[in-house]
C-alpha positions, 0 to 999 in steps of 0.5 A: 821810741822813748815816746812809745816806752813812756806810753807803755809805762803809763798804760801798764801803770794805770790799766793793770795797776802795776807799780812803776817798776813793774810797768817799766819791766813789762814795757821793756819785755813787750817792746823787745818781744823776748817772751818773758812771762807777765808779772801777773795775769793780764785782764782783757783791757791790758791784753788789748793794750799789750797787743797794740804796744807790740804792733807799734814796736814792730812797726818802729823797729822795722822802720829803724832796721830799714833805715839802718840797713840802707845807711850801711849798704850805701857807700854814699848814703849821706850824699844820697839822702842830701840829694833826695832832700834837695830833689824834694825841695825842688819838686815843691818849687814853682815860679822860681828862679834858676841861676846857671853858674855860681861864679862872681855874677851868679853869686851876686845874683843869688845874694840879691835873690836871697835878700828879697826872699825869692826862691831860686836854684843854682846849677853848678858843676864844680863839686868844691863850690857845691860842698862849700855853699850847699848848706846855704844854697839849693844846688843842682850838680851838673852842666846847665847846657844839658836838658836833663839838668835844666829839667831837674832844676824845674825849668818847666815850672820856673819863671826866670832863668839867669845864665851867668856862666863865664863863657858866652858860648855856654850861655848861648847853649843854655838860652837855646835849651831853656827857651825850647823847654819853657816858652814863657820863661824870662831869660836874662843872660850874661855876655862878655863881648858885644858880638855875643849880645845879638846872638843871645837875643836871637837865641831867646834871651829877653835881656842881655847884661854886660857886666864889664861894660856896666862897670866901666860906664859906672866908673866913668860916670863917677868922674863926670857926675860923681854926686848924681851917681853917688845919690843913685847908689844910695837908692839901695835895694839890698833888703827889707831894711834898706829898700828905697825903690819898689815895683808894684803891679796895678792889680795890687792896688785895684783889688783894694781901692778904685784907681783909674789914675795915679791921682786916685792912688794918692800914695804920697799922702797915705804912705809918703812914697812917690811914684817916679815911673810907670810901666805900660802893659806893652813895656813902655816906660814913662818917667815922672808920670802925670797925676792924671795918667790913666792906669791900665790892667797889667801895668806897674808903677815904680815907687820911691821912698825911705825904707819905713815908707816902703814897708808902710806901702807894702803893709797897707796894700798887703803887697808880698815882697 
């Protein structure tokens, strides 16, 4: 509104040659449409300018009144506006990650995704949790077992889904529902019991993680091979400043250099990074591959390096992280 007033004052000042005070007075009575007379008769150019100024003011006032009315009439206007904003943000997402449940595991998953700048949505039914973290996280309120909630989170456009609910049965329902809604979705589910692992895989999960088992194995390994486990822990993947491992698709290289084998890439000389693994298109993993290993389309390499070397690799080959 201040911009319109400024335009009006300048317009009357130079089009009608009013003084600054008269120009301000004419702007105010024109925008307010109070019907007071002009300071002095207007010429044709001034009349056209005044008409346009009135039209702009009517449009702006009408919009302002509609917004204010909506705010007054709605008891939960702030919540509605927030939900509308979130809905618009979700509708603009594609190939994102859906995290079901914002408990301990869901929160850890969200932190890692944030560190890697991966777009994600969290489905959570606890309003207190949502209100606590809604400024940082994109939430969909509701039960992840319901198809309507999954659809609201854009499951049809998502690439990954993480079922991190505390109950195995709930995770199974989420997996079954999500698989029916998106056949190509990569689903990772949490499990507490060994007996649930097979059921989740049969239900459509691509990977099943047992946090308690992983934690126990890790603690036992610290007793048996402490130095090795500590070294592996140092291969942190917390963000751009501490990344030591990178997964790169062969297409990221082949689009810029001719690479028929790992030797052709010559990453050690160019970036200082070392290729420690190769993932074939069929999912087969090769640890410490030979330099003459032929590279196939849709395969990937696992690269090890210090953070600055990883950044150099990404910058040299324009790899999006």
